[in-house]
N, C-alpha and C positions, 0 to 999 in steps of 0.2 A: 504494500500500500504506500509506504513512504517512497520507495523507488519510483513508483508510478507518478506520484505527486511531484517528485523532483524532476521527472522527465516532462512534466506538464500534462500528463494523462489523467485529468481530473475525473473523467467518466470511469476509467478503469479502477482508479483508487476508490471511487464512490461505490462501485460494484462490490469490491472486497469489503468495504466498511459496512455496507448494507447486509452482506452475508453474515458478518460477525456481530451485528448490532445487538441482537438479543443476548449473546454471550457477554458483551460489554456491559449491558444492563445488569445481568445476573451476577457478575463479579462485584457489583456494588449493592447487592440486595441486603447485605448486612455490613457491619464495619469491616474495613480493610484491616488485616489480611485474612480474615476468617474465610470468605468464599474462595479466595485464591488457594489457601492451604487445603480446603476441602477438594477443590478441583485437582490439585497436584496429588493428593492422597488417592483420589479415584484413578488417576492415570498411572501412578507409580507407587502402588501400595508397599513395595519392598523398600522404598527410599523415603517416602514422606508419610507423616501421620497428620490427621486433621486437628491435632491438639494445638491449642494456643495458650499463651500465658494469661494469668489473671491481670486485669479484670475482665478480659474477653472470655467468651465461651464458644464451644463448637457451634457450627452452623445449625440452625433449627432444621428439623427433619423435613418439613414441607419445602423450605427453601433449598435444602440439599437435593431433594427430589427434582425440583424445578431446574436447578443448575445442571444436574446429571442428564436430564432430558434434553436440555439445550445443547450440551456437549455432544450427545449422541446424534443430534440432528445436523451437526455441522459436517 
């Protein structure tokens, strides 16, 4: 997307941005970095955990389900 913008291909960059728009929204469904950690834990469970330090807590289950659904649709 950035390369396309740097080349002046606004339409191409916009096409990519629109494809990932729901994911961008879901990654901010709760406080950062909670959704990001949940996404990484889903993608690489042997490397990452969804655990976060206090005062944060894990992503709420309905939000986690929404994030995972969005990730599968991309």
